[in-house]
C-alpha positions as CSV (number, residue, x, y, z in Angstrom):
1,M,114.8,88.1,84.7
2,M,118.7,87.4,85.7
3,S,120.2,84.8,88.1
4,Q,122.4,85.6,91.5
5,E,125.1,84.0,89.5
6,Q,124.8,86.1,86.5
7,N,124.3,89.3,88.3
8,D,127.8,89.0,90.2
9,L,129.2,88.1,86.8
10,I,128.5,92.0,85.2
11,T,128.6,94.3,88.6
12,R,131.8,92.8,90.7
13,I,134.7,94.3,89.5
14,G,137.4,93.8,92.5
15,P,140.8,92.7,91.5
16,G,140.7,88.5,89.6
17,T,136.7,89.1,88.8
18,P,135.6,88.2,85.5
19,A,134.6,92.1,85.1
20,G,137.2,93.3,86.8
21,K,139.6,91.7,84.5
22,L,137.8,93.7,81.5
23,M,137.7,97.0,83.2
24,R,141.4,96.5,83.4
25,K,141.7,96.6,80.0
26,Y,140.7,100.4,80.0
27,W,141.8,103.8,80.8
28,Q,139.7,104.7,84.2
29,P,139.5,108.3,85.1
30,A,141.0,108.8,88.4
31,A,140.7,112.3,89.3
32,L,140.0,115.9,88.3
33,I,143.3,117.7,87.4
34,E,142.0,120.4,89.9
35,E,142.1,118.0,92.6
36,L,145.8,117.6,92.2
37,E,146.1,121.2,92.6
38,G,147.2,123.5,95.7
39,A,149.9,123.3,98.3
40,R,149.5,119.6,98.9
41,P,149.3,117.5,95.4
42,I,148.4,114.2,97.0
43,K,145.5,112.2,96.6
44,P,144.0,108.6,98.0
45,L,141.6,107.2,96.2
46,R,140.2,103.8,95.6
47,L,139.3,102.8,91.9
48,L,138.5,99.3,90.3
49,G,138.3,98.0,94.5
50,Q,142.1,98.9,95.1
51,D,143.7,101.7,97.7
52,L,145.7,103.8,95.3
53,V,147.5,107.3,96.0
54,L,148.1,109.9,93.3
55,F,150.7,112.7,93.6
56,R,152.6,115.0,91.4
57,D,156.0,115.6,92.7
58,E,158.1,118.7,92.1
59,T,158.4,118.5,88.6
60,G,155.1,118.4,87.8
61,R,154.8,114.6,86.9
62,Y,152.0,112.4,87.9
63,G,152.5,109.3,90.0
64,L,149.4,107.0,91.1
65,I,151.6,103.8,93.3
66,D,149.5,101.4,95.8
67,R,148.6,103.4,99.4
68,D,150.3,100.3,101.3
69,C,153.8,101.2,102.2
70,P,156.1,98.1,101.2
71,H,157.7,98.4,104.4
72,R,155.3,97.8,107.4
73,G,151.9,98.7,105.1
74,A,151.8,102.3,106.7
75,D,149.1,104.8,104.8
76,L,151.5,106.2,102.0
77,A,148.6,109.6,101.9
78,F,149.6,111.1,104.9
79,G,153.3,111.0,103.2
80,R,155.5,114.0,102.2
81,L,156.9,115.4,98.6
82,E,160.2,115.0,98.9
83,N,163.3,114.8,97.2
84,G,161.6,113.4,93.8
85,G,159.0,111.9,95.2
86,L,156.7,110.3,97.9
87,R,158.2,109.7,101.3
88,C,156.7,107.3,103.9
89,A,156.2,109.7,107.1
90,F,156.6,106.3,109.3
91,H,160.4,105.7,108.6
92,G,161.2,107.5,104.9
93,W,161.0,105.2,102.9
94,L,160.9,107.1,99.4
95,F,159.3,106.5,96.4
96,D,159.0,108.0,92.6
97,A,156.0,108.0,90.4
98,D,157.3,105.1,88.7
99,G,156.9,102.7,91.7
100,K,161.1,103.2,92.4
101,C,162.3,103.0,96.3
102,L,164.9,105.4,96.2
103,E,165.9,105.3,99.8
104,T,165.4,103.6,102.6
105,P,167.1,106.1,105.2
106,A,167.1,103.9,108.8
107,E,169.0,101.2,106.9
108,P,172.7,101.5,107.5
109,V,174.9,103.4,104.9
110,N,175.7,101.0,102.7
111,S,172.4,98.7,102.3
112,R,171.6,97.9,99.0
113,L,167.7,96.7,100.6
114,C,166.4,99.3,98.7
115,E,167.8,98.1,95.3
116,G,165.1,95.1,95.4
117,I,161.9,97.7,96.9
118,R,159.5,98.5,94.1
119,Q,156.1,99.9,95.4
120,R,153.5,98.6,92.2
121,A,152.8,101.7,90.3
122,Y,150.3,102.8,87.4
123,P,150.5,105.1,84.1
124,V,148.9,108.0,84.7
125,T,148.0,110.1,82.1
126,E,146.5,113.8,81.9
127,K,143.2,114.3,79.1
128,A,140.4,116.7,79.0
129,G,140.8,118.1,82.4
130,I,141.2,114.7,83.9
131,L,143.7,112.1,85.3
132,W,143.7,109.0,83.5
133,A,145.1,105.5,85.0
134,Y,145.2,102.3,84.1
135,L,145.2,99.3,86.3
136,G,146.0,96.7,83.8
137,E,148.9,94.4,83.1
138,D,149.4,95.1,79.5
139,A,150.3,98.1,77.6
140,P,147.5,101.3,78.0
141,P,144.8,101.3,74.6
142,A,145.2,104.2,72.9
143,F,142.5,106.9,73.4
144,P,140.0,107.2,70.6
145,D,139.2,110.5,68.5
146,L,136.5,111.7,70.6
147,D,135.4,114.8,70.1
148,C,135.9,115.4,73.9
149,F,139.2,114.7,74.0
150,T,140.3,116.1,70.2
151,A,138.5,119.8,71.2
152,P,141.4,122.6,72.2
153,G,141.2,122.4,77.0
154,A,139.0,125.9,76.2
155,Y,136.4,123.9,74.5
156,T,136.0,121.6,77.2
157,F,135.3,121.2,80.8
158,A,135.4,118.5,83.4
159,F,133.6,117.9,86.7
160,K,132.5,114.6,88.9
161,G,129.4,113.2,91.3
162,L,129.4,110.5,94.0
163,F,127.2,108.0,93.6
164,E,126.8,105.5,96.7
165,C,125.8,102.4,94.0
166,N,127.4,99.7,91.9
167,W,128.7,101.5,88.8
168,L,126.4,99.6,86.4
169,Q,122.8,100.5,87.7
170,A,124.4,104.1,87.4
171,L,125.4,103.3,83.8
172,E,121.8,101.8,82.6
173,V,120.1,104.9,83.2
174,G,122.1,107.0,81.1
175,I,120.8,103.9,78.3
176,D,117.8,104.5,79.1
177,P,116.2,107.2,77.2
178,A,112.3,106.2,78.4
179,H,113.2,107.4,82.2
180,A,113.7,110.9,81.2
181,S,109.9,111.9,80.5
182,F,108.9,110.9,84.2
183,L,112.1,111.3,86.8
184,H,113.2,114.7,84.9
185,R,109.8,116.1,83.9
186,F,109.1,120.0,85.1
187,F,105.6,121.0,85.3
188,E,107.0,124.6,83.8
189,D,109.2,125.5,81.3
190,E,111.3,127.9,81.7
191,D,113.2,130.6,79.9
192,T,115.4,128.8,77.2
193,S,117.9,131.5,76.9
194,T,118.9,131.2,80.7
195,A,119.4,127.4,79.8
196,Y,122.9,127.5,79.7
197,G,125.0,124.5,81.9
198,R,121.8,122.7,82.6
199,Q,120.9,120.3,80.4
200,F,116.8,119.0,79.3
201,R,116.2,123.1,80.2
202,G,116.7,124.4,76.4
203,A,115.3,123.9,73.4
204,S,115.4,121.4,70.8
205,A,117.2,122.2,67.4
206,G,115.4,123.2,64.8
207,S,112.6,124.5,66.6
208,D,111.5,127.1,69.9
209,L,110.1,124.0,71.9
210,P,111.7,123.5,75.2
211,M,112.8,119.9,76.0
212,T,110.9,119.8,79.1
213,K,107.6,120.4,77.3
214,I,108.5,117.7,74.8
215,L,109.4,115.1,77.4
216,R,106.6,116.1,79.6
217,E,104.0,116.1,76.8
218,Y,105.4,113.1,74.7
219,D,106.3,110.0,77.4
220,R,106.1,106.8,75.2
221,P,109.2,107.5,72.8
222,I,109.7,104.4,70.0
223,I,113.3,103.8,70.9
224,N,116.0,101.8,68.4
225,V,119.3,100.4,69.3
226,E,122.3,100.0,66.9
227,S,125.6,98.3,67.6
228,T,128.5,100.2,66.7
229,E,132.4,99.8,66.9
230,Y,132.5,101.9,70.2
231,G,129.0,100.1,71.6
232,M,125.8,101.2,70.9
233,R,123.9,103.9,69.2
234,L,120.6,105.2,71.0
235,I,117.9,106.8,68.9
236,A,114.7,108.1,70.9
237,L,111.4,108.9,68.7
238,R,108.8,111.6,69.8
239,Q,106.1,111.9,67.1
240,L,104.7,115.3,67.5
241,D,102.4,115.4,65.0
242,D,102.0,113.9,61.0
243,E,104.7,116.1,60.5
244,R,107.5,116.3,62.9
245,T,109.2,114.0,65.4
246,H,111.3,114.9,68.4
247,V,114.7,112.9,67.8
248,R,117.4,112.0,70.2
249,V,120.5,110.1,69.3
250,T,122.2,109.1,72.5
251,N,125.4,106.7,72.7
252,Q,127.3,104.1,74.7
253,L,130.2,104.2,75.2
254,F,132.0,100.9,75.7
255,P,132.5,99.5,78.3
256,H,131.3,101.9,81.3
257,G,130.6,105.5,79.2
258,F,128.2,107.3,76.7
259,V,127.7,110.2,74.8
260,I,124.4,112.2,74.9
261,P,123.8,115.9,73.7
262,M,123.2,118.4,76.3
263,S,122.0,121.7,74.0
264,T,122.6,123.0,70.6
265,E,125.9,124.1,70.6
266,M,127.3,121.4,73.5
267,T,127.6,117.3,74.5
268,I,128.1,115.7,77.5
269,T,130.8,112.5,77.5
270,Q,130.2,110.6,80.7
271,W,131.8,107.7,82.4
272,H,130.3,106.1,85.4
273,V,133.5,104.3,87.0
274,P,133.9,101.6,89.9
275,V,135.2,102.8,93.3
276,D,134.7,99.1,94.3
277,D,131.5,97.0,93.7
278,E,129.0,99.8,96.0
279,N,130.3,103.0,94.9
280,C,131.1,104.9,91.6
281,Y,131.4,108.1,90.3
282,W,130.3,110.0,87.2
283,Y,132.9,112.2,85.2
284,A,131.6,114.2,82.3
285,I,133.1,116.2,79.7
286,F,131.3,118.8,78.3
287,T,132.7,119.8,75.1
288,S,131.3,122.7,73.0
289,Y,130.8,123.4,69.3
290,S,130.6,127.0,68.9
291,A,132.5,128.7,71.7
292,P,135.0,128.3,74.7
293,V,133.8,126.5,77.6
294,D,132.2,129.1,80.3
295,K,134.1,127.5,82.8
296,N,133.8,129.8,85.8
297,K,130.2,129.4,85.1
298,M,129.5,126.0,84.5
299,R,132.2,125.6,88.2
300,E,130.3,127.3,90.1
301,Q,126.7,126.2,89.1
302,R,127.9,122.6,89.9
303,L,129.5,123.6,93.7
304,E,126.5,124.8,94.6
305,L,125.2,121.8,94.2
306,Y,128.4,119.5,95.1
307,E,130.5,119.2,98.5
308,L,134.4,119.2,98.4
309,P,136.9,117.2,98.6
310,H,134.3,114.2,97.9
311,Y,131.8,115.9,95.3
312,R,128.7,114.7,96.6
313,S,125.8,116.0,95.7
314,R,124.5,118.4,99.1
315,R,121.0,116.6,97.9
316,N,121.4,112.7,99.0
317,R,120.3,109.7,101.0
318,A,120.9,111.1,104.0
319,N,118.4,114.4,103.8
320,D,116.1,112.4,101.1
321,Y,117.7,113.8,98.6
322,G,115.6,117.3,99.6
323,F,111.8,115.8,98.8
324,D,109.3,118.5,99.0
325,A,106.2,117.1,98.8
326,K,104.5,120.8,97.8
327,E,107.5,121.0,94.9
328,Q,106.4,117.7,93.4
329,A,102.7,118.7,93.3
330,A,103.6,121.4,91.6
331,E,107.2,121.7,89.8
332,T,109.1,118.4,89.4
333,Y,108.0,114.8,89.4
334,T,110.3,113.9,92.0
335,G,110.0,116.8,94.4
336,M,113.6,116.6,94.5
337,G,115.1,119.9,92.5
338,A,116.4,120.8,89.2
339,D,119.5,119.1,89.0
340,I,119.1,115.6,86.7
341,N,122.1,114.0,88.0
342,V,119.9,114.7,92.2
343,H,116.8,112.6,90.5
344,D,119.5,109.5,88.6
345,Q,121.0,109.3,92.1
346,W,117.9,108.6,94.0
347,A,116.9,105.7,91.4
348,V,120.0,104.2,91.4
349,E,120.1,104.5,95.1
350,S,117.0,103.7,95.6
351,M,117.9,100.4,93.8
352,G,120.5,99.3,97.2
353,P,124.6,99.4,96.8
354,I,123.9,96.2,93.8
355,Q,120.2,95.9,92.2
356,D,119.3,92.6,92.7
357,R,118.4,91.9,88.9
358,T,116.6,88.1,89.8
359,R,113.6,90.6,91.3
360,E,113.5,93.2,88.0
361,H,111.0,92.9,84.4
362,L,112.0,94.2,81.8
363,G,110.0,95.6,78.8
364,Q,110.0,96.9,75.4
365,S,111.4,100.2,76.4
366,D,114.6,98.5,78.0
367,K,116.1,97.1,75.0
368,A,119.0,99.1,75.5
369,I,119.9,98.1,78.8
370,V,119.2,94.1,77.3
371,Q,121.5,94.2,74.5
372,Y,124.3,96.2,76.7
373,R,123.7,93.2,79.3
374,R,124.5,91.1,76.3
375,L,127.5,93.2,74.6
376,L,129.0,93.1,78.3
377,R,128.3,89.2,78.9
378,Q,129.9,88.9,75.4
379,E,133.7,91.2,76.3
380,I,133.6,89.7,79.3
381,D,134.0,86.2,77.9
382,K,136.8,87.1,75.5
383,V,139.0,88.4,77.8
384,A,138.0,85.3,79.7
385,K,139.7,84.0,76.4
386,G,142.6,85.7,76.1
387,E,140.8,87.8,72.9
388,T,140.8,91.6,72.8
389,P,137.4,93.5,74.0
390,L,135.9,95.9,71.9
391,L,137.5,99.6,71.8
392,V,140.6,98.0,73.2
393,L,142.3,100.1,70.3
394,D,146.6,100.5,68.9
395,E,147.3,104.0,68.1
396,A,145.8,103.3,64.3
397,H,143.2,101.8,65.1
398,A,142.3,105.0,67.6
399,K,141.7,107.7,64.9
400,A,139.0,105.7,63.2
401,I,136.7,106.3,66.5
402,Q,135.2,109.6,66.2
403,G,132.4,112.2,67.7
404,P,130.4,110.1,68.1
405,A,127.6,111.7,66.5
406,T,124.6,113.0,68.8
407,M,121.4,115.0,68.6
408,D,118.4,116.6,69.8
409,G,115.9,118.3,67.6
410,I,112.9,118.7,65.4
411,G,112.8,117.0,62.1
412,P,110.6,115.8,59.8
413,T,108.4,112.5,60.5
414,R,109.2,110.9,57.3
415,G,113.0,111.5,56.4
416,W,114.5,111.9,60.0
417,E,117.2,109.5,60.1
418,A,119.1,112.2,57.2
419,Y,118.0,115.0,59.5
420,W,119.7,113.9,62.2
421,M,122.9,113.3,60.6
422,E,123.3,116.9,58.6
423,V,122.4,118.6,62.2
424,D,125.1,117.0,63.2
425,V,127.7,117.2,60.6
426,N,126.5,121.0,60.5
427,R,127.2,121.4,64.2
428,R,130.4,120.0,63.5
429,R,131.9,122.0,60.8
430,G,130.8,125.0,62.2
431,A,133.1,124.6,65.0
432,P,135.6,126.6,65.6
433,W,138.1,124.0,65.9
434,T,136.6,121.5,62.9
435,A,135.7,118.4,64.9
436,P,135.3,115.4,62.0
437,V,132.7,114.3,60.8
438,P,132.8,110.8,61.9
439,S,133.7,108.0,58.7
440,E,130.3,106.1,59.9
441,I,127.9,109.0,59.7
442,A,129.7,109.9,56.8
443,E,129.0,107.0,55.1
444,K,125.3,106.5,56.0
445,M,124.6,110.3,54.8
446,S,126.4,109.2,51.2
447,R,124.0,106.0,50.9
448,L,120.7,108.2,52.4
449,S,121.5,110.6,48.9
450,A,122.1,107.9,46.7
451,A,118.9,106.2,47.7
452,E,117.1,110.0,47.3
């Protein structure tokens, strides 16, 4: 258990809060690029508890500025794209992507008022199908060389979804290896050849065993947690028999991301981005190592499940997440359909807008959550002391953070440590875009080879 003060410390991210200061040291996913397509590329958004407006001007340049006009506070999200900027519909004041005031048309011709007006603006950059924003005071950090950022655009696909709860409880589902055997349990296995684009529905590497069967029948994984230069690595072992063990390797990417295997060909890099203290978006980048991503199929699959423009799940709190008692009895453990994101959404939203951690009781299977919270408090404290937190990188160090390596496969019960690294290395070396082998994995393989 923790105190209410401790819970507030690690969950609340508004301007001026300790965790908010930490979050503002990192680039944040702000919108999918496709959200700024169309005849009127203007999007109001709320990010880290701040109300902003994102736009693309006539030259294709992206801008992100505070949403209230500095003249009389009118909503700039209803403005017009004109003359190199965003013009307020109230009195016509015009601001460019840097927040510079270009015109104050109601003022006298010789007025110099405009020269002293500046709307606060924030850096925006495009990466892997996502527009990223930096809300901090310092210069933005460099992006690490993650696979999802180094892969060509044809090999990645980005999507998002809304969770109506605090970002931390949403993130903690992703670093909880034990829950998948229950929350994502399917009572019948499908043809794994039809699993493209769907998590936990394919076969594990090195076998024809469907992941659904493994999760269902082996529900007491041994969980190992390792500290890394980017956050944490989680290893979940499900021993099938004396000779074979299912190995699943995932990663926590500090502060609010994780990288997990989706299939033998694809990984998911996902961030749980705070809208405010009581809502968050998950942003996911699917990265393929074998062939270009079928973006049309991936998008169609998800648009059947999510409503635009807010990317809300069609199964949500308002309709009990589509709960069906007959389905729960015979098909899925939750009775809430086949989309595991809906399962996760129910679990974390049912905790309340901000989980009351003063009432929880953690066990051995929660060791990753315990370690992450310790890491989060440590990095919040660093920022309070004026120190640089984990994964705030300069250009020189960004190249060293690669991968990170993941896997989902069945290997030898003795020797699984080398097996999982070999699977990841072979996948990388077979990628048409030649994904680099992370240095830490290469070093571990070298040590294991020497030991043998």
